[in-house]
C-alpha positions as protocol buffer text, in pm:
chain_id: "A"
residue {
  index: 1
  type: MET
  ca { x: 0 y: 0 z: 0 }
}
residue {
  index: 2
  type: ILE
  ca { x: 133 y: 344 z: -95 }
}
residue {
  index: 3
  type: PHE
  ca { x: 84 y: 629 z: 148 }
}
residue {
  index: 4
  type: SER
  ca { x: 96 y: 1006 z: 125 }
}
residue {
  index: 5
  type: SER
  ca { x: 257 y: 1128 z: 449 }
}
residue {
  index: 6
  type: ILE
  ca { x: 168 y: 1463 z: 600 }
}
residue {
  index: 7
  type: LYS
  ca { x: 393 y: 1613 z: 866 }
}
residue {
  index: 8
  type: ALA
  ca { x: 261 y: 1625 z: 1223 }
}
residue {
  index: 9
  type: GLN
  ca { x: 209 y: 1948 z: 1414 }
}
residue {
  index: 10
  type: GLU
  ca { x: 397 y: 2063 z: 1721 }
}
residue {
  index: 11
  type: LYS
  ca { x: 289 y: 1854 z: 2017 }
}
residue {
  index: 12
  type: LEU
  ca { x: 51 y: 2001 z: 2274 }
}
residue {
  index: 13
  type: VAL
  ca { x: 82 y: 1939 z: 2647 }
}
residue {
  index: 14
  type: THR
  ca { x: -67 y: 1606 z: 2757 }
}
residue {
  index: 15
  type: PRO
  ca { x: -220 y: 1623 z: 3108 }
}
residue {
  index: 16
  type: PRO
  ca { x: -117 y: 1335 z: 3337 }
}
residue {
  index: 17
  type: TYR
  ca { x: -317 y: 1020 z: 3274 }
}
residue {
  index: 18
  type: LEU
  ca { x: -526 y: 899 z: 3565 }
}
residue {
  index: 19
  type: LYS
  ca { x: -427 y: 621 z: 3800 }
}
residue {
  index: 20
  type: VAL
  ca { x: -610 y: 435 z: 4075 }
}
residue {
  index: 21
  type: GLY
  ca { x: -666 y: 668 z: 4370 }
}
residue {
  index: 22
  type: ASP
  ca { x: -686 y: 987 z: 4165 }
}
residue {
  index: 23
  type: THR
  ca { x: -977 y: 1228 z: 4204 }
}
residue {
  index: 24
  type: ILE
  ca { x: -1203 y: 1364 z: 3932 }
}
residue {
  index: 25
  type: ALA
  ca { x: -1469 y: 1635 z: 3957 }
}
residue {
  index: 26
  type: ILE
  ca { x: -1810 y: 1614 z: 3793 }
}
residue {
  index: 27
  type: VAL
  ca { x: -1944 y: 1962 z: 3720 }
}
residue {
  index: 28
  type: ALA
  ca { x: -2229 y: 2113 z: 3520 }
}
residue {
  index: 29
  type: PRO
  ca { x: -2101 y: 2412 z: 3319 }
}
residue {
  index: 30
  type: ALA
  ca { x: -2401 y: 2439 z: 3092 }
}
residue {
  index: 31
  type: GLY
  ca { x: -2752 y: 2290 z: 3083 }
}
residue {
  index: 32
  type: ILE
  ca { x: -2975 y: 2214 z: 3380 }
}
residue {
  index: 33
  type: LEU
  ca { x: -2962 y: 1869 z: 3541 }
}
residue {
  index: 34
  type: LYS
  ca { x: -3329 y: 1849 z: 3635 }
}
residue {
  index: 35
  type: ASN
  ca { x: -3426 y: 1512 z: 3787 }
}
residue {
  index: 36
  type: ARG
  ca { x: -3088 y: 1365 z: 3697 }
}
residue {
  index: 37
  type: GLN
  ca { x: -2942 y: 1298 z: 4041 }
}
residue {
  index: 38
  type: ALA
  ca { x: -2958 y: 924 z: 3974 }
}
residue {
  index: 39
  type: THR
  ca { x: -2774 y: 968 z: 3646 }
}
residue {
  index: 40
  type: VAL
  ca { x: -2491 y: 1161 z: 3809 }
}
residue {
  index: 41
  type: GLU
  ca { x: -2474 y: 903 z: 4089 }
}
residue {
  index: 42
  type: LYS
  ca { x: -2442 y: 631 z: 3824 }
}
residue {
  index: 43
  type: ALA
  ca { x: -2152 y: 820 z: 3665 }
}
residue {
  index: 44
  type: LYS
  ca { x: -1990 y: 858 z: 4005 }
}
residue {
  index: 45
  type: GLN
  ca { x: -2021 y: 485 z: 4069 }
}
residue {
  index: 46
  type: LEU
  ca { x: -1873 y: 406 z: 3727 }
}
residue {
  index: 47
  type: ALA
  ca { x: -1562 y: 613 z: 3798 }
}
residue {
  index: 48
  type: GLU
  ca { x: -1535 y: 467 z: 4147 }
}
residue {
  index: 49
  type: SER
  ca { x: -1548 y: 116 z: 4001 }
}
residue {
  index: 50
  type: TRP
  ca { x: -1226 y: 207 z: 3819 }
}
residue {
  index: 51
  type: GLY
  ca { x: -1058 y: 300 z: 4147 }
}
residue {
  index: 52
  type: LEU
  ca { x: -1109 y: 675 z: 4115 }
}
residue {
  index: 53
  type: LYS
  ca { x: -1239 y: 917 z: 4374 }
}
residue {
  index: 54
  type: VAL
  ca { x: -1518 y: 1151 z: 4268 }
}
residue {
  index: 55
  type: VAL
  ca { x: -1627 y: 1492 z: 4393 }
}
residue {
  index: 56
  type: LEU
  ca { x: -1936 y: 1675 z: 4271 }
}
residue {
  index: 57
  type: GLY
  ca { x: -1951 y: 2046 z: 4207 }
}
residue {
  index: 58
  type: LYS
  ca { x: -2126 y: 2225 z: 4493 }
}
residue {
  index: 59
  type: ASN
  ca { x: -2375 y: 2383 z: 4253 }
}
residue {
  index: 60
  type: ILE
  ca { x: -2419 y: 2090 z: 4014 }
}
residue {
  index: 61
  type: PHE
  ca { x: -2792 y: 2047 z: 4078 }
}
residue {
  index: 62
  type: ASN
  ca { x: -2877 y: 2416 z: 4099 }
}
residue {
  index: 63
  type: GLN
  ca { x: -3146 y: 2542 z: 3865 }
}
residue {
  index: 64
  type: ASN
  ca { x: -3151 y: 2880 z: 3695 }
}
residue {
  index: 65
  type: ASN
  ca { x: -3404 y: 2855 z: 3414 }
}
residue {
  index: 66
  type: HIS
  ca { x: -3217 y: 2693 z: 3123 }
}
residue {
  index: 67
  type: PHE
  ca { x: -2893 y: 2655 z: 3317 }
}
residue {
  index: 68
  type: ALA
  ca { x: -2746 y: 2445 z: 3599 }
}
residue {
  index: 69
  type: GLY
  ca { x: -2725 y: 2748 z: 3825 }
}
residue {
  index: 70
  type: THR
  ca { x: -2628 y: 3105 z: 3751 }
}
residue {
  index: 71
  type: ASP
  ca { x: -2324 y: 3185 z: 3542 }
}
residue {
  index: 72
  type: MET
  ca { x: -2130 y: 3264 z: 3858 }
}
residue {
  index: 73
  type: GLU
  ca { x: -2237 y: 2939 z: 4028 }
}
residue {
  index: 74
  type: ARG
  ca { x: -2134 y: 2728 z: 3731 }
}
residue {
  index: 75
  type: CYS
  ca { x: -1812 y: 2926 z: 3702 }
}
residue {
  index: 76
  type: GLU
  ca { x: -1739 y: 2873 z: 4071 }
}
residue {
  index: 77
  type: ASP
  ca { x: -1756 y: 2495 z: 4041 }
}
residue {
  index: 78
  type: PHE
  ca { x: -1542 y: 2487 z: 3728 }
}
residue {
  index: 79
  type: GLN
  ca { x: -1285 y: 2730 z: 3870 }
}
residue {
  index: 80
  type: LYS
  ca { x: -1249 y: 2527 z: 4189 }
}
residue {
  index: 81
  type: ALA
  ca { x: -1190 y: 2215 z: 3983 }
}
residue {
  index: 82
  type: LEU
  ca { x: -933 y: 2397 z: 3769 }
}
residue {
  index: 83
  type: ASP
  ca { x: -744 y: 2528 z: 4072 }
}
residue {
  index: 84
  type: ASN
  ca { x: -753 y: 2222 z: 4299 }
}
residue {
  index: 85
  type: PRO
  ca { x: -424 y: 2030 z: 4248 }
}
residue {
  index: 86
  type: ASN
  ca { x: -584 y: 1713 z: 4386 }
}
residue {
  index: 87
  type: ILE
  ca { x: -839 y: 1702 z: 4103 }
}
residue {
  index: 88
  type: LYS
  ca { x: -686 y: 1533 z: 3798 }
}
residue {
  index: 89
  type: ALA
  ca { x: -980 y: 1557 z: 3557 }
}
residue {
  index: 90
  type: ILE
  ca { x: -1293 y: 1768 z: 3508 }
}
residue {
  index: 91
  type: TRP
  ca { x: -1585 y: 1569 z: 3371 }
}
residue {
  index: 92
  type: ALA
  ca { x: -1890 y: 1753 z: 3240 }
}
residue {
  index: 93
  type: ALA
  ca { x: -2219 y: 1604 z: 3358 }
}
residue {
  index: 94
  type: ARG
  ca { x: -2396 y: 1720 z: 3042 }
}
residue {
  index: 95
  type: GLY
  ca { x: -2383 y: 1975 z: 2763 }
}
residue {
  index: 96
  type: GLY
  ca { x: -2689 y: 2160 z: 2639 }
}
residue {
  index: 97
  type: TYR
  ca { x: -2591 y: 2524 z: 2628 }
}
residue {
  index: 98
  type: GLY
  ca { x: -2409 y: 2765 z: 2858 }
}
residue {
  index: 99
  type: SER
  ca { x: -2036 y: 2691 z: 2853 }
}
residue {
  index: 100
  type: VAL
  ca { x: -1955 y: 2998 z: 2645 }
}
residue {
  index: 101
  type: ARG
  ca { x: -2123 y: 3218 z: 2907 }
}
residue {
  index: 102
  type: ILE
  ca { x: -1859 y: 3129 z: 3168 }
}
residue {
  index: 103
  type: LEU
  ca { x: -1557 y: 3083 z: 2942 }
}
residue {
  index: 104
  type: ASP
  ca { x: -1422 y: 3436 z: 2987 }
}
residue {
  index: 105
  type: LEU
  ca { x: -1501 y: 3440 z: 3359 }
}
residue {
  index: 106
  type: LEU
  ca { x: -1253 y: 3161 z: 3424 }
}
residue {
  index: 107
  type: ASN
  ca { x: -888 y: 3204 z: 3516 }
}
residue {
  index: 108
  type: PHE
  ca { x: -672 y: 2936 z: 3352 }
}
residue {
  index: 109
  type: ASN
  ca { x: -338 y: 3041 z: 3505 }
}
residue {
  index: 110
  type: ASN
  ca { x: -321 y: 2751 z: 3753 }
}
residue {
  index: 111
  type: PHE
  ca { x: -450 y: 2513 z: 3487 }
}
residue {
  index: 112
  type: LYS
  ca { x: -169 y: 2611 z: 3250 }
}
residue {
  index: 113
  type: GLU
  ca { x: 85 y: 2542 z: 3524 }
}
residue {
  index: 114
  type: ASN
  ca { x: -77 y: 2210 z: 3620 }
}
residue {
  index: 115
  type: PRO
  ca { x: -288 y: 2084 z: 3327 }
}
residue {
  index: 116
  type: LYS
  ca { x: -562 y: 1828 z: 3382 }
}
residue {
  index: 117
  type: TRP
  ca { x: -808 y: 1657 z: 3153 }
}
residue {
  index: 118
  type: VAL
  ca { x: -1129 y: 1841 z: 3060 }
}
residue {
  index: 119
  type: ILE
  ca { x: -1388 y: 1595 z: 2930 }
}
residue {
  index: 120
  type: GLY
  ca { x: -1715 y: 1619 z: 2740 }
}
residue {
  index: 121
  type: TYR
  ca { x: -1871 y: 1681 z: 2402 }
}
residue {
  index: 122
  type: SER
  ca { x: -2148 y: 1891 z: 2243 }
}
residue {
  index: 123
  type: ASP
  ca { x: -2155 y: 2229 z: 2423 }
}
residue {
  index: 124
  type: ILE
  ca { x: -1824 y: 2140 z: 2590 }
}
residue {
  index: 125
  type: THR
  ca { x: -1672 y: 2212 z: 2247 }
}
residue {
  index: 126
  type: ALA
  ca { x: -1636 y: 2569 z: 2376 }
}
residue {
  index: 127
  type: PHE
  ca { x: -1384 y: 2443 z: 2633 }
}
residue {
  index: 128
  type: HIS
  ca { x: -1213 y: 2216 z: 2382 }
}
residue {
  index: 129
  type: ASN
  ca { x: -1151 y: 2508 z: 2146 }
}
residue {
  index: 130
  type: HIS
  ca { x: -1042 y: 2751 z: 2415 }
}
residue {
  index: 131
  type: ILE
  ca { x: -810 y: 2506 z: 2589 }
}
residue {
  index: 132
  type: HIS
  ca { x: -662 y: 2396 z: 2257 }
}
residue {
  index: 133
  type: ASN
  ca { x: -548 y: 2754 z: 2209 }
}
residue {
  index: 134
  type: LEU
  ca { x: -384 y: 2736 z: 2553 }
}
residue {
  index: 135
  type: GLY
  ca { x: -176 y: 2446 z: 2421 }
}
residue {
  index: 136
  type: VAL
  ca { x: -332 y: 2160 z: 2619 }
}
residue {
  index: 137
  type: GLU
  ca { x: -502 y: 1840 z: 2501 }
}
residue {
  index: 138
  type: THR
  ca { x: -863 y: 1761 z: 2598 }
}
residue {
  index: 139
  type: ILE
  ca { x: -1092 y: 1459 z: 2576 }
}
residue {
  index: 140
  type: HIS
  ca { x: -1400 y: 1460 z: 2351 }
}
residue {
  index: 141
  type: GLY
  ca { x: -1596 y: 1180 z: 2512 }
}
residue {
  index: 142
  type: MET
  ca { x: -1896 y: 1065 z: 2707 }
}
residue {
  index: 143
  type: MET
  ca { x: -2057 y: 1265 z: 2986 }
}
residue {
  index: 144
  type: ALA
  ca { x: -2264 y: 1154 z: 3283 }
}
residue {
  index: 145
  type: THR
  ca { x: -2585 y: 1176 z: 3082 }
}
residue {
  index: 146
  type: SER
  ca { x: -2441 y: 926 z: 2832 }
}
residue {
  index: 147
  type: LEU
  ca { x: -2525 y: 660 z: 3091 }
}
residue {
  index: 148
  type: GLU
  ca { x: -2895 y: 717 z: 3023 }
}
residue {
  index: 149
  type: GLU
  ca { x: -2853 y: 520 z: 2698 }
}
residue {
  index: 150
  type: LYS
  ca { x: -2918 y: 145 z: 2682 }
}
residue {
  index: 151
  type: PRO
  ca { x: -2624 y: -37 z: 2846 }
}
residue {
  index: 152
  type: GLU
  ca { x: -2568 y: -267 z: 2547 }
}
residue {
  index: 153
  type: GLU
  ca { x: -2537 y: 36 z: 2317 }
}
residue {
  index: 154
  type: ILE
  ca { x: -2265 y: 218 z: 2513 }
}
residue {
  index: 155
  type: ILE
  ca { x: -2016 y: -64 z: 2565 }
}
residue {
  index: 156
  type: GLN
  ca { x: -1764 y: 87 z: 2322 }
}
residue {
  index: 157
  type: THR
  ca { x: -1838 y: 437 z: 2452 }
}
residue {
  index: 158
  type: ILE
  ca { x: -1743 y: 342 z: 2808 }
}
residue {
  index: 159
  type: ALA
  ca { x: -1451 y: 121 z: 2705 }
}
residue {
  index: 160
  type: SER
  ca { x: -1287 y: 392 z: 2494 }
}
residue {
  index: 161
  type: PHE
  ca { x: -1344 y: 650 z: 2767 }
}
residue {
  index: 162
  type: LYS
  ca { x: -1171 y: 434 z: 3026 }
}
residue {
  index: 163
  type: LYS
  ca { x: -884 y: 367 z: 2788 }
}
residue {
  index: 164
  type: VAL
  ca { x: -818 y: 733 z: 2720 }
}
residue {
  index: 165
  type: LEU
  ca { x: -842 y: 828 z: 3089 }
}
residue {
  index: 166
  type: PHE
  ca { x: -580 y: 573 z: 3189 }
}
residue {
  index: 167
  type: GLY
  ca { x: -350 y: 632 z: 2895 }
}
residue {
  index: 168
  type: GLU
  ca { x: -415 y: 324 z: 2682 }
}
residue {
  index: 169
  type: ALA
  ca { x: -368 y: 355 z: 2308 }
}
residue {
  index: 170
  type: LEU
  ca { x: -673 y: 434 z: 2097 }
}
residue {
  index: 171
  type: LYS
  ca { x: -723 y: 284 z: 1751 }
}
residue {
  index: 172
  type: TYR
  ca { x: -1051 y: 266 z: 1564 }
}
residue {
  index: 173
  type: GLU
  ca { x: -1145 y: 75 z: 1249 }
}
residue {
  index: 174
  type: ILE
  ca { x: -1438 y: 242 z: 1074 }
}
residue {
  index: 175
  type: PRO
  ca { x: -1625 y: 95 z: 775 }
}
residue {
  index: 176
  type: SER
  ca { x: -1598 y: 324 z: 475 }
}
residue {
  index: 177
  type: SER
  ca { x: -1897 y: 524 z: 363 }
}
residue {
  index: 178
  type: LYS
  ca { x: -1975 y: 542 z: -6 }
}
residue {
  index: 179
  type: TYR
  ca { x: -1953 y: 918 z: 37 }
}
residue {
  index: 180
  type: ASN
  ca { x: -1594 y: 917 z: 162 }
}
residue {
  index: 181
  type: ARG
  ca { x: -1370 y: 1141 z: -44 }
}
residue {
  index: 182
  type: ASN
  ca { x: -1027 y: 979 z: -67 }
}
residue {
  index: 183
  type: GLU
  ca { x: -741 y: 1128 z: -261 }
}
residue {
  index: 184
  type: VAL
  ca { x: -570 y: 796 z: -336 }
}
residue {
  index: 185
  type: LEU
  ca { x: -865 y: 559 z: -335 }
}
residue {
  index: 186
  type: ASP
  ca { x: -694 y: 271 z: -517 }
}
residue {
  index: 187
  type: THR
  ca { x: -375 y: 262 z: -311 }
}
residue {
  index: 188
  type: GLY
  ca { x: -473 y: 423 z: 19 }
}
residue {
  index: 189
  type: ILE
  ca { x: -371 y: 740 z: 194 }
}
residue {
  index: 190
  type: PHE
  ca { x: -194 y: 810 z: 520 }
}
residue {
  index: 191
  type: ILE
  ca { x: -273 y: 1142 z: 688 }
}
residue {
  index: 192
  type: GLU
  ca { x: -124 y: 1281 z: 1007 }
}
residue {
  index: 193
  type: GLY
  ca { x: -206 y: 1595 z: 1205 }
}
residue {
  index: 194
  type: GLU
  ca { x: -355 y: 1735 z: 1524 }
}
residue {
  index: 195
  type: LEU
  ca { x: -720 y: 1648 z: 1574 }
}
residue {
  index: 196
  type: ILE
  ca { x: -941 y: 1945 z: 1658 }
}
residue {
  index: 197
  type: GLY
  ca { x: -1307 y: 2039 z: 1635 }
}
residue {
  index: 198
  type: GLY
  ca { x: -1630 y: 1930 z: 1799 }
}
residue {
  index: 199
  type: ASN
  ca { x: -1992 y: 2034 z: 1767 }
}
residue {
  index: 200
  type: LEU
  ca { x: -2052 y: 2232 z: 1449 }
}
residue {
  index: 201
  type: ALA
  ca { x: -2279 y: 2497 z: 1602 }
}
residue {
  index: 202
  type: ILE
  ca { x: -2029 y: 2568 z: 1878 }
}
residue {
  index: 203
  type: LEU
  ca { x: -1739 y: 2580 z: 1632 }
}
residue {
  index: 204
  type: ALA
  ca { x: -1928 y: 2844 z: 1435 }
}
residue {
  index: 205
  type: SER
  ca { x: -2011 y: 3038 z: 1752 }
}
residue {
  index: 206
  type: MET
  ca { x: -1639 y: 3061 z: 1838 }
}
residue {
  index: 207
  type: LEU
  ca { x: -1557 y: 3246 z: 1516 }
}
residue {
  index: 208
  type: GLY
  ca { x: -1410 y: 3592 z: 1569 }
}
residue {
  index: 209
  type: SER
  ca { x: -1313 y: 3520 z: 1930 }
}
residue {
  index: 210
  type: LYS
  ca { x: -990 y: 3416 z: 2100 }
}
residue {
  index: 211
  type: SER
  ca { x: -1134 y: 3065 z: 2108 }
}
residue {
  index: 212
  type: GLN
  ca { x: -1147 y: 3038 z: 1727 }
}
residue {
  index: 213
  type: LEU
  ca { x: -932 y: 2751 z: 1603 }
}
residue {
  index: 214
  type: ASN
  ca { x: -639 y: 2761 z: 1365 }
}
residue {
  index: 215
  type: THR
  ca { x: -697 y: 2463 z: 1137 }
}
residue {
  index: 216
  type: ASP
  ca { x: -378 y: 2491 z: 932 }
}
residue {
  index: 217
  type: GLY
  ca { x: -230 y: 2145 z: 882 }
}
residue {
  index: 218
  type: LYS
  ca { x: -481 y: 1988 z: 1120 }
}
residue {
  index: 219
  type: ILE
  ca { x: -763 y: 1735 z: 1099 }
}
residue {
  index: 220
  type: LEU
  ca { x: -1107 y: 1876 z: 1170 }
}
residue {
  index: 221
  type: PHE
  ca { x: -1377 y: 1667 z: 1338 }
}
residue {
  index: 222
  type: ILE
  ca { x: -1741 y: 1782 z: 1324 }
}
residue {
  index: 223
  type: GLU
  ca { x: -2073 y: 1648 z: 1457 }
}
residue {
  index: 224
  type: GLU
  ca { x: -2420 y: 1792 z: 1502 }
}
residue {
  index: 225
  type: ILE
  ca { x: -2771 y: 1720 z: 1629 }
}
residue {
  index: 226
  type: GLY
  ca { x: -3120 y: 1854 z: 1573 }
}
residue {
  index: 227
  type: GLU
  ca { x: -3051 y: 2103 z: 1294 }
}
residue {
  index: 228
  type: TYR
  ca { x: -3204 y: 2169 z: 954 }
}
residue {
  index: 229
  type: LYS
  ca { x: -2982 y: 2100 z: 654 }
}
residue {
  index: 230
  type: TYR
  ca { x: -2985 y: 2467 z: 560 }
}
residue {
  index: 231
  type: SER
  ca { x: -2862 y: 2552 z: 908 }
}
residue {
  index: 232
  type: ILE
  ca { x: -2577 y: 2301 z: 879 }
}
residue {
  index: 233
  type: ASP
  ca { x: -2489 y: 2449 z: 540 }
}
residue {
  index: 234
  type: ARG
  ca { x: -2492 y: 2799 z: 688 }
}
residue {
  index: 235
  type: MET
  ca { x: -2255 y: 2699 z: 969 }
}
residue {
  index: 236
  type: LEU
  ca { x: -2022 y: 2519 z: 731 }
}
residue {
  index: 237
  type: GLN
  ca { x: -2023 y: 2819 z: 497 }
}
residue {
  index: 238
  type: SER
  ca { x: -1929 y: 3038 z: 796 }
}
residue {
  index: 239
  type: LEU
  ca { x: -1634 y: 2810 z: 875 }
}
residue {
  index: 240
  type: LYS
  ca { x: -1533 y: 2814 z: 510 }
}
residue {
  index: 241
  type: ARG
  ca { x: -1540 y: 3194 z: 488 }
}
residue {
  index: 242
  type: ALA
  ca { x: -1333 y: 3210 z: 806 }
}
residue {
  index: 243
  type: GLY
  ca { x: -1064 y: 2996 z: 641 }
}
residue {
  index: 244
  type: TYR
  ca { x: -1125 y: 2670 z: 827 }
}
residue {
  index: 245
  type: PHE
  ca { x: -1086 y: 2465 z: 509 }
}
residue {
  index: 246
  type: ASN
  ca { x: -801 y: 2659 z: 346 }
}
residue {
  index: 247
  type: ASN
  ca { x: -518 y: 2444 z: 481 }
}
residue {
  index: 248
  type: VAL
  ca { x: -693 y: 2167 z: 671 }
}
residue {
  index: 249
  type: HIS
  ca { x: -552 y: 1821 z: 601 }
}
residue {
  index: 250
  type: ALA
  ca { x: -878 y: 1628 z: 634 }
}
residue {
  index: 251
  type: VAL
  ca { x: -1231 y: 1643 z: 773 }
}
residue {
  index: 252
  type: ILE
  ca { x: -1380 y: 1364 z: 983 }
}
residue {
  index: 253
  type: VAL
  ca { x: -1759 y: 1369 z: 1012 }
}
residue {
  index: 254
  type: GLY
  ca { x: -1913 y: 1213 z: 1320 }
}
residue {
  index: 255
  type: ASN
  ca { x: -2280 y: 1167 z: 1402 }
}
residue {
  index: 256
  type: MET
  ca { x: -2523 y: 1393 z: 1219 }
}
residue {
  index: 257
  type: THR
  ca { x: -2817 y: 1311 z: 1443 }
}
residue {
  index: 258
  type: SER
  ca { x: -3190 y: 1392 z: 1419 }
}
residue {
  index: 259
  type: ILE
  ca { x: -3163 y: 1618 z: 1116 }
}
residue {
  index: 260
  type: LYS
  ca { x: -3487 y: 1815 z: 1094 }
}
residue {
  index: 261
  type: LYS
  ca { x: -3707 y: 1815 z: 786 }
}
residue {
  index: 262
  type: ASN
  ca { x: -3790 y: 2151 z: 635 }
}
residue {
  index: 263
  type: THR
  ca { x: -4106 y: 2212 z: 433 }
}
residue {
  index: 264
  type: THR
  ca { x: -3880 y: 2308 z: 142 }
}
residue {
  index: 265
  type: LYS
  ca { x: -3657 y: 2012 z: 56 }
}
residue {
  index: 266
  type: TRP
  ca { x: -3283 y: 2070 z: 55 }
}
residue {
  index: 267
  type: GLY
  ca { x: -3228 y: 1840 z: -241 }
}
residue {
  index: 268
  type: SER
  ca { x: -2930 y: 1632 z: -132 }
}
residue {
  index: 269
  type: SER
  ca { x: -2809 y: 1407 z: 145 }
}
residue {
  index: 270
  type: ILE
  ca { x: -2630 y: 1554 z: 446 }
}
residue {
  index: 271
  type: GLU
  ca { x: -2313 y: 1387 z: 320 }
}
residue {
  index: 272
  type: GLN
  ca { x: -2335 y: 1555 z: -18 }
}
residue {
  index: 273
  type: LEU
  ca { x: -2411 y: 1886 z: 149 }
}
residue {
  index: 274
  type: ILE
  ca { x: -2083 y: 1861 z: 340 }
}
residue {
  index: 275
  type: LEU
  ca { x: -1888 y: 1753 z: 32 }
}
residue {
  index: 276
  type: ASP
  ca { x: -2025 y: 2051 z: -158 }
}
residue {
  index: 277
  type: VAL
  ca { x: -1885 y: 2291 z: 103 }
}
residue {
  index: 278
  type: VAL
  ca { x: -1546 y: 2134 z: 180 }
}
residue {
  index: 279
  type: PRO
  ca { x: -1314 y: 2222 z: -111 }
}
residue {
  index: 280
  type: LYS
  ca { x: -1221 y: 1946 z: -353 }
}
residue {
  index: 281
  type: GLY
  ca { x: -885 y: 1786 z: -280 }
}
residue {
  index: 282
  type: ILE
  ca { x: -949 y: 1765 z: 96 }
}
residue {
  index: 283
  type: PRO
  ca { x: -1022 y: 1412 z: 221 }
}
residue {
  index: 284
  type: VAL
  ca { x: -1360 y: 1383 z: 394 }
}
residue {
  index: 285
  type: LEU
  ca { x: -1442 y: 1073 z: 598 }
}
residue {
  index: 286
  type: PHE
  ca { x: -1793 y: 998 z: 721 }
}
residue {
  index: 287
  type: ASP
  ca { x: -1961 y: 782 z: 985 }
}
residue {
  index: 288
  type: PHE
  ca { x: -1709 y: 814 z: 1266 }
}
residue {
  index: 289
  type: PRO
  ca { x: -1896 y: 699 z: 1581 }
}
residue {
  index: 290
  type: ALA
  ca { x: -1868 y: 1012 z: 1794 }
}
residue {
  index: 291
  type: GLY
  ca { x: -2125 y: 1274 z: 1883 }
}
residue {
  index: 292
  type: HIS
  ca { x: -2487 y: 1253 z: 1991 }
}
residue {
  index: 293
  type: GLU
  ca { x: -2542 y: 881 z: 1945 }
}
residue {
  index: 294
  type: ALA
  ca { x: -2511 y: 606 z: 2205 }
}
residue {
  index: 295
  type: ASP
  ca { x: -2189 y: 485 z: 2041 }
}
residue {
  index: 296
  type: ASN
  ca { x: -1970 y: 786 z: 2118 }
}
residue {
  index: 297
  type: ARG
  ca { x: -1603 y: 689 z: 2099 }
}
residue {
  index: 298
  type: ALA
  ca { x: -1347 y: 895 z: 2286 }
}
residue {
  index: 299
  type: LEU
  ca { x: -1117 y: 1129 z: 2094 }
}
residue {
  index: 300
  type: ILE
  ca { x: -816 y: 1330 z: 2207 }
}
residue {
  index: 301
  type: PHE
  ca { x: -828 y: 1685 z: 2077 }
}
residue {
  index: 302
  type: GLY
  ca { x: -487 y: 1837 z: 2025 }
}
residue {
  index: 303
  type: ARG
  ca { x: -328 y: 1493 z: 1987 }
}
residue {
  index: 304
  type: ASN
  ca { x: -151 y: 1392 z: 1671 }
}
residue {
  index: 305
  type: VAL
  ca { x: -376 y: 1143 z: 1494 }
}
residue {
  index: 306
  type: LYS
  ca { x: -294 y: 909 z: 1207 }
}
residue {
  index: 307
  type: ILE
  ca { x: -555 y: 810 z: 952 }
}
residue {
  index: 308
  type: GLU
  ca { x: -502 y: 519 z: 716 }
}
residue {
  index: 309
  type: ILE
  ca { x: -758 y: 472 z: 442 }
}
residue {
  index: 310
  type: ASP
  ca { x: -837 y: 189 z: 206 }
}
residue {
  index: 311
  type: LYS
  ca { x: -1143 y: 90 z: 5 }
}
residue {
  index: 312
  type: LYS
  ca { x: -1328 y: -95 z: 282 }
}
residue {
  index: 313
  type: GLN
  ca { x: -1242 y: 98 z: 598 }
}
residue {
  index: 314
  type: TYR
  ca { x: -1031 y: 367 z: 752 }
}
residue {
  index: 315
  type: TYR
  ca { x: -824 y: 347 z: 1067 }
}
residue {
  index: 316
  type: VAL
  ca { x: -784 y: 627 z: 1320 }
}
residue {
  index: 317
  type: SER
  ca { x: -505 y: 588 z: 1575 }
}
residue {
  index: 318
  type: PHE
  ca { x: -360 y: 818 z: 1841 }
}
């Protein structure tokens, strides 16, 4: 097999992997956790079964309309977790919306001196983007509310999450979609670069701020839920106009979940919509199991990732 090799980016800081006896904090930086005490307790028990200690944010079950407490309450819990040297990871209980409202209230000085893992997906993309620009890796993975899915459907979700927490190697074999755009389809392609990205709506909302990503030479991951196709197109067009696809090495598309139907038909599949926006010549790989489905495999943002492609599948390894 012949490969096209693309040079890796400068390595970001890797927070210490967890070990038995370490402490993690479960906090709620965004949406309300109404009637979800049992869910959070289940997440706590899961982490404890791995030999970890768990502390809950003081304000985690607070309710302030849409949010899990006021901005200051949610900020307080996150800041304490950032500053406490005994806490080795910060695990978001859920996403929803609200992380961006506290992002600029937080002081990351202690975090930069003593990095720790920040974990979550969806709205937690705001943290992934911001912390990436601080030069630290983060984990795009399951949250406490992921445990509300059917147990048999989240086996890989939990297994990959545990692996990444404790520093085991991650490698995924993904069946190829007929929509995959490969530059060397007959002989395969080997791509290497830092993995960045997250939820499409949050990526678009970061544009023009200090949390906007630099995608040059990197591999961009995107996922989304509950949007119309025209809305997804609009967000992708915004990323395109901001230069996100100018020098990106590849795009990996995760779950595009619960796409809404508009009265006026869009006229193409969601895959074709994405291919129409991402410039020709850039590899685009679909159906990666990460995002708002039960099967939500862990990813390390900021980590150099290698992608090997052939006709039947593609392999993603960290």
